[in-house]
N, C-alpha and C positions, 0 to 999 in steps of 0.2 A: 504493499499499500504505500501512497505517497505520504510522506512525513508532514506534520500540520504546518510546519513552516513553509511550504510550498502554496502556491496559489491554488485555489480551487478550480479545477478545470475538467471539463467534459471529455472523456477520452473514449474512443472506439479502438477495439483491441483487434489488429489484424496480424496475423503470424507472417513474419517474426518481430515487427514492428508495432509502434503505436503510432496512429495516425490522427492528428488534432487539426482539423481544417483552419486555417488562417493565423496559426500560432507557431512561433519556433519551438515546438514541444519538445523536440529531441535536445535541444540546446539547453532547455531547463533540466532534463533529466541527466544531462552530462555534466552539469554544475553541481556535483554531488555535495559540495559543502555550503550550498545556497548562498554563496554572497554576490550572486549576479553575474559572475564572469567566469569561464572555464579557464582555468590556468593550471599551473604545475602542481598545485596542493590538491587538485581534482585526481590527478594522475597517481600522486601518491595514496590517496585513498582506495583507488581501486586495487593499486598494487598491493597494499597492506590487506584488501579483504579478499585477494585473488583466490578462487576455488572455495569461498564460504558460500553455504546456502542459507537461505533468508527468505522472507516474505517477498511477493512481488513488489517490484521498486523499492524495495530497502535499499539503504545507502550503498551506492556502487553498482547496483542493477540498473543500467540504463534502458534495457530491452524487455523487462517483464518476465523473465524466465527463472526467476528466484535463484540465480546463481551469478557471482560475480566472475566473469571469465574473459577470453580473449576478446570477444566481440564487444564487451563494455570498454575495454581500455582502446578499442580502435574508434569506438563512439566520441569518447572524451577526447582523443587525439584529433579527431576530424574538427572539432569545435575551439581547439586551442585558440585562446585570444578573444574568443567572441563574447559579447556582452548580448546576454539572453533576453534583455529588455528592448533590443532595437526595433524600430518601426517596421511591421508588416503591413502590406496594402493588398487590397483585393479589388478586382475590376473585372467587369464583365466586357466582352468582344462579340459582335457579329454583324452581318452585312445582309444586305437585300431584304430590309425588314419593313420600309416605309410606303405600305400598303394598308391603310387602315381596314383592320378586319379582324375577326376571332384568331385567327393564327397569329398574327402581330400581337394581339391583347394577351395571348397565352405565352407568348416569348418573354413579353414585357413583365408579366407576374412572375416567371421564373427568375428573371433577373432581380426584380425587386425584392422576392423572398430571401436573396442572399445577402441583403444588406450591403452591398458592396459601395466602396468609398466613390467609384466613379465608372463611367462607361467610355469605351472607345467603339466608333463603328466603322465598318468596312465597305463603305460605301451603298449607293443605291437608297439614299434617305428620303428620297421624294418621288415616288412613282406617280404618274406614268411620266410626265415630261418635266418635272423639277419646278412646277408652277408655284406661284407664291399664295395662290388660292387653295393650294391642298396641303403645304407642308405643314401647318400647324396640327391638323387632323391626322397626318401621316406621321408626325414626330412629337410634337408637344402633348398631344391627347395621351400618348401612353409613356413619355418619358419626361415631363415638365419638372419632375422633382429633382432632376439633375442639371437641367439647363439654368446658367447664368444669366442675368439680365432677360429674364422669359417675360414677354408682354403679350403672349397668347390669351386664348380664350377659355382655358380649361382650369385655371386655378393657379396657386404660387408656384414660382420656380424655386430655383437654388439661391441663398445668399451669395455662393460662390460657384464660380461654373464648374461642374463635375461631369459635363459631357463634351466630348472630343470626337467629332465626326472625320470622315475622309469623304473624299468627292468620288462619285460611281457614274457610270454612263448615263443614267437616267436623271442624276442631278445636271449634268452637261448634254441635254438632249438636242440643243442646237447648237451650231457652229461657233456662232457668236459668243464671245465672253460675256457679253449681257445674259446669257441662258443661265449662268450661276449666280446672278443677282439676287433670286429668293434665297439663296443659301447663304450667301455673305451677308445679307441684312438681316437673316433671322438668328444667326450665331456671332457670338463674340469670341474669336479663337487666337490664342487659347484661352483668352480670359483674363480678367483683373487678377494680377498677384502671380501671373506667370509670365515669362519672358520666352521670346522665340527669336532664332537667329536669321530667319528666311525673308522677313520684311513683307510678307504676304500671308493670307489667310488660306490659299488652295493647297499649300503644303507648309508645315511648320513642326516644331519640335517643342516639348516642354519636359520638365522633370518632376516626379512624383516619387517622394522615398528614395529608394535605392534604385529607381527606373528611370531612363531616359528613353522617352517615346518621339518617335519620328513617323507623323503622318504625312503622306506623300499623295500627290494626284498623279494616278497612273492613266487618266485619259489623254488620247492623242492630240486632244486640242489644247492642252496647256500651253500657254505660250513660251514657258521655259522649258518645254521638251520632256519626254518621258523615257529616253534611253540612258545606259549607265554614264554617256560621256555627254550628256545635256547639262545645262545650268542646273538644273534640279538634281540631277545626278552628282553632278560634282559637289553641290552645297551638301548631300548627305554624306559623300565621302569624307569631306572635310570636317563634318561636325560628329561623326562617328569616331575620326581619329581624335579629335580634342574631347571628347566625352570623358569624365571621370566617375561616371555612376556605375554601380555594380554590373547593371544591366542594361543592354540596349535592346528595345522591341521597335521593330519596324512595321508598319502596317499601312494598307491601302487597298484599293478596291479589285484590280483585274490580275487574276493569279498568274504568276509566272511558270508555275508548274500544275498541272490539274486533270483530273481524269473525268472531269463533268462534261456532260453530253449537249449543255448549250454553248458554250465558249471554250472550253480546254484551256490548253497552256498560252500565256501571252509573251513571246519570245523578246518583244521589246522591254518587258519587266524583269527579264533573266539577268539582273544586275550581280555583281559578285560580292553580295552581302556579308558571305562569311569571310572573305577576305578583308572586308573593310571592317570587320569587328562586330556585325550584328550577332545578337544571341538567338533571336527568335524573329519568324516572318509572319505576320499574319494577313491573310486576303480573304477574297470572296468571289463575287461575279457568278461563278455556278453554284446554284443552289442545293447544296449538300455539304456535308462535311468530310473532310479529307484530311489525313496526316501522311506528310511525305518527308524522306530525308534525302536530300541533295547535296553531296559533297560534304556530309557530315552536319548539315545544319538543318534543323527542323523548320518545315513550313506547314502552317495550319490553314486549311481553307474553311471557312464558316459562314456561308451564303444561307443560313438558315433562320433569319430573324422573322420571318412573316410571310415572304413571297412563295408561290407554289414550287413545292419540291420537284426535283428533276431526276430522270434516270442517269445511271452512269454510263461513261463510254469505256471501252476497252482501257485498261489500266494502264498508267503511263511508268516508266521505271521510277523507282522510288517511292512509290506509291505503298504505304504500309496498312493502313485503316481507312475503309471508307463508310459513310452511312448517310441514308437518305429516307429513312423510314418515319421520321417526325422531326418536328421543328426543335430549334434548341440554340444554346448559347455557350462561350467559353467562359469558364470562371479560372481566373487566373490570380495566384496569390504570390507575393514575392517579398522577400527581404534582403538583407545585404549578402547573404550567401546560399540563398537557394531561390529558385522559381519553379512552380508547378503549374501548368495549363489543364485544366478538365474540360472535356466537352459534356454537357449534360443536355437530354431532349426531355420535352415536356410530359413524355409518357409517364403515367401515375405521378403526375405533379412535377416530379424531378427524378430522372435516371441517369446516372453515371453512365457514359458510353465508352471515353477513351481517356487516357491521361499521358502525360509526359511529364516527367521532374528533371530539372536541371540543378546541379550542386548538391547541398547537403540536405534533400528530402525526400521523401517517397511517396508512392501513389497506392491508392487501394485498388484491388483487383476489379477490371472492368468487364462488360460482356461484349467487347470489340473483338472480333475475328481479324486475325493476320491475313492481309491479301496474299494470294499465291504467287508473289513476284519477289524479286530481290529486295530485302529491307533497307538497302541503303543503294543511292546511284551515284555515280561520278558523271557529271553531265561535260562534255566538251564541244567549245564553239566559239565563236569570236567573242561573244559576250560573257563566257563563263571560262576563259582561259586561265583564270586566276586558280584553277584546279591544280594545275601542272606546279605553279609556284608553291601552292601551299603544299602539296605533297614534298616537293623538293626541302621545303624548309622543315617540315615535320618529320620527315625521314621515316625510320622504322615504326614511328607512332601509329602512322595511317593504317598499315595491315593491322596491328594490334588492336586499334580502334574499332575497325570494321568486325574484326573478331568478337569483340566484347559488346558490340551492339546487337549482333546477330542473336535471333531467339533460339535458345537451346532448351530442349526437351529433357534433358538430363542433368540433375544437380551435379553441379561442380564448383571448384574453387580455383581462380586464376590470379596470380599476382602479375603485375605489370610494374618492371622496376623503374626505369627512368623515363621520364617523359620530357620531352624538349622544351624548354621555355622559348619565348619570342626575345628576340635581340638582347636587352640587357637583364632579363629575368633569370634568376638562379634555378637550377635544377631542383624538381620538387618529387615527391614519391606518392604514388595512389597506389591504393589496396582496392582489389575489385574482386567481386564475386557473382556468380549467377548460380541460381537454383530453380527448380521447378516443383510445382505441388498440384497434384490433383487436376491435371490437365492444364495448370496455369504456369505462366514462365514470368520470370523477372529478371531484370538487369540492373544491377545495385552497384553505386561506386560510392566509396567514401575516399576523401582526399586529405592528406597531411599538408598542412602550410597552404591551404587552400586560398588562391587570389582570384575573387570573383571577375577582377579586370582583366586576366590573363587568358585569352581565348583559347589557348593550348590546353587549359585545364577544363574546358567545359565538359561535364559528365552529365550523362540522362540514363533515366530509367523508365521503363514502360511495363505496366502490369496487364497483361492481356490474357482473355480465355480465347484458347485455340478452338 
């Protein structure tokens, strides 16, 4: 049992970890002496109690198996130096939603049930032609509680802006830039209290907690272009390089890679996001959910916010999970050392479909089936030639990384010794294990001396029912 000195928290036990949505729970358990920081004193306690049995979550037992063992020492080591009270943010992400009706309403109720800090949208906020006459019913009617400076007809908005949309093709219906005037008039982006380096509201950036967000305009009509070498593309490259946040999340409408039947992949948006330093790329346009891994970077498609869902096309290389049975949204939780993205559907009010975890966190087992294609793809082309440079820089890590990310149906333990750090970074050590249980598979990583700003130390985990 947790000692009385710990905060009273609601835990859900999932073998072999404890999952507590939205809180740095594992850090709190690693802080075995309850001083708020995981330090060498906690290591000393675990070593002193090593091999000792006791009650679940007694001092030193970080994983609830009622014994202090090597796993507990690894958990403490993974969190060394962390302040367990660091801020954690929760936000929702979805696209293709602005079509006032019961499906949008159901997705909005799901999002609001999570009590998220804010919302980011992945485009197509205002069907069908982005008109001023429809934007309030399509957006404000369902999400006014998040919108700063809200002046619509559906009640009070938010005292500060908590709604960060990106432009979609239905917002850009006509060729003239005046087509998006209703969008620009309706939203104040990124809003009072936030700063953006772009100088416009078509694409912009903002920081919330430990995450730096970059909202792009993927429409071909944007005057600053949409290719990797355009004005907009070079702005993103420079800002990602300058970012000091733990995590960098890039989001926009038209998916770089997609197995959707309506639009599919958008080659013009296949920018070298991983090489530039992004940790996660979110998009929509196709009305379904999909998780892909391209050059080791996770791409999530979530065009599931309310518009009619569509069938899938033949799967593109790198597609891992697809889902088009019900509407839903992404729930993403992040702090200074972890980021977890979960896709939930509105089925039975809230059903977890898929999950991806980066850094020091874990996922609950979901109902998603792994697609029968390679779990990770390497894409070569004019706009993705960065893959060759990345492999050359990382060296032997590439092959090991792909091995660790592959789903393994047999319990096994793998230790990966030296991971190459970038440029001036020192070498760090990663301990990795994979295991399976009752048809489920898990890839789990714990990192010593973890630096979330170092892209070569991105770890990911996914829990899937095959």
